[in-house]
C-alpha positions as CSV (number, residue, x, y, z in Angstrom):
1,M,140.1,99.6,112.6
2,K,137.5,99.4,115.4
3,I,137.6,103.2,115.8
4,I,137.0,103.7,112.0
5,F,134.0,101.3,112.0
6,T,132.5,103.1,115.1
7,L,132.9,106.5,113.4
8,V,131.3,105.3,110.2
9,A,128.4,103.7,112.1
10,C,127.9,106.9,114.1
11,F,127.9,109.0,110.9
12,T,125.4,106.6,109.2
13,V,123.1,106.8,112.2
14,S,123.2,110.6,112.3
15,L,122.6,110.7,108.5
16,I,119.6,108.5,108.8
17,A,118.2,110.5,111.7
18,A,118.7,113.8,109.7
19,Q,116.7,112.3,106.9
20,A,113.9,111.1,109.1
21,A,113.4,114.4,111.0
22,P,114.2,117.5,108.9
23,P,115.1,120.6,110.8
24,C,112.0,122.7,111.6
25,A,111.7,126.4,111.5
26,L,109.7,128.3,114.1
27,Y,107.4,130.6,112.1
28,T,106.2,134.0,112.9
29,A,103.0,135.3,111.2
30,A,105.1,137.2,108.6
31,S,107.4,134.2,107.8
32,S,104.4,131.9,107.6
33,D,102.7,134.1,105.1
34,T,105.9,134.3,103.1
35,W,106.2,130.5,103.2
36,I,102.6,130.2,101.9
37,T,103.2,132.7,99.1
38,A,106.4,131.0,97.9
39,L,104.8,127.6,98.0
40,K,101.9,128.6,95.8
41,H,104.4,129.1,92.9
42,R,105.7,125.5,93.0
43,P,104.4,122.4,91.2
44,L,101.8,120.3,93.1
45,Q,104.3,117.5,93.9
46,Q,106.7,119.9,95.6
47,Q,103.8,121.6,97.4
48,V,102.6,118.2,98.8
49,L,106.1,117.3,100.0
50,L,106.7,120.6,101.6
51,V,103.2,120.7,103.3
52,R,103.9,117.2,104.7
53,Q,107.2,118.5,106.1
54,R,105.5,121.6,107.5
55,F,102.8,119.5,109.2
56,T,105.4,117.3,111.0
57,C,107.1,120.5,112.1
58,D,103.9,122.1,113.2
59,A,103.1,119.0,115.2
60,R,106.3,119.7,117.2
61,T,105.3,123.4,117.8
62,R,102.9,124.6,120.5
63,G,101.2,127.3,118.4
64,M,100.7,130.9,119.5
65,R,99.0,131.7,122.8
66,P,95.3,132.3,122.3
67,I,93.8,135.6,123.4
68,G,91.0,136.1,125.8
69,D,87.8,134.1,125.2
70,R,89.6,132.0,122.5
71,I,91.2,129.8,125.3
72,T,89.8,126.3,125.0
73,P,90.3,123.2,127.2
74,T,93.3,122.2,125.0
75,H,95.1,125.4,126.2
76,L,94.8,124.8,129.9
77,H,98.3,123.4,130.3
78,W,99.9,126.0,128.0
79,D,102.7,127.0,130.4
80,T,103.8,123.3,131.0
81,D,103.9,122.4,127.3
82,P,107.6,121.8,126.5
83,R,107.2,122.4,122.8
84,P,108.5,125.8,121.4
85,E,105.9,128.4,120.6
86,G,105.3,129.4,116.9
87,V,102.8,129.9,114.2
88,T,101.1,126.8,112.9
89,L,98.8,126.3,110.0
90,L,95.3,124.7,110.0
91,Y,95.2,121.5,107.9
92,V,92.0,120.5,106.3
93,V,91.8,117.2,104.3
94,D,88.7,116.4,102.4
95,G,86.7,118.9,104.5
96,Q,88.0,117.5,107.9
97,V,90.3,119.5,110.1
98,I,93.3,117.3,111.0
99,A,94.7,117.8,114.5
100,H,98.5,118.3,114.9
101,D,98.7,115.2,117.0
102,S,97.5,113.1,114.1
103,T,100.7,113.0,112.1
104,A,100.4,109.4,111.0
105,Q,96.9,110.0,109.8
106,F,97.9,113.1,107.9
107,L,100.9,111.5,106.3
108,H,98.8,108.5,105.3
109,L,96.2,110.7,103.6
110,V,98.4,113.3,102.0
111,T,100.8,111.7,99.6
112,V,102.0,112.9,96.2
113,Q,100.0,110.1,94.6
114,S,96.7,110.8,96.5
115,V,96.4,114.6,96.3
116,K,94.1,116.0,93.7
117,T,94.3,119.7,94.8
118,L,96.2,121.7,97.4
119,D,95.0,125.2,98.2
120,L,97.0,127.4,100.5
121,V,94.9,130.2,102.0
122,S,96.1,133.0,104.2
123,G,95.0,136.4,105.4
124,R,91.4,137.5,105.7
125,T,90.2,134.7,103.4
126,A,91.6,132.1,105.8
127,T,90.0,133.9,108.8
128,A,86.7,134.2,107.0
129,L,86.7,130.5,106.2
130,Y,87.7,129.1,109.6
131,G,87.6,131.9,112.1
132,Y,90.4,132.1,114.6
133,Q,91.6,128.6,113.7
134,G,92.5,129.8,110.2
135,V,94.2,133.1,111.2
136,N,97.7,131.8,110.5
137,G,96.8,130.2,107.2
138,I,95.2,127.0,106.0
139,A,96.4,124.1,103.8
140,V,93.2,122.7,102.2
141,V,93.8,119.3,100.6
142,T,91.4,117.4,98.4
143,T,92.4,113.8,97.7
144,K,91.6,111.8,94.6
145,I,89.7,109.3,96.8
146,H,87.2,112.0,97.9
């Protein structure tokens, strides 16, 4: 009886953990563009939920190594960063760029109820809007509060 209870408890804990932290994909430039294109054809509510999930995954990703003069002070410890390297989006909420380490702030601001519009921008348009920061794509969110 004790063994069965332990197994059920372990299964329940693992099920809760799986719901709290969905598996994250490491995106390449091509797969990120495909993700953006596919997301554009979904209803706004689904877009919001999937962008929230992608933000939490991007927060656990190091981002691609910058090239040449694009190295900033945040890239000084690149080789010691334990996070995996992958393509991350730029997130802009009501005109403000949200850093990947601001997960709580992003998830508070971007909810299904609060989002008025969600624009996903990629390619040359993204680079034209935000330069090198937008090279991998941008999620531009306008909330109803703004």
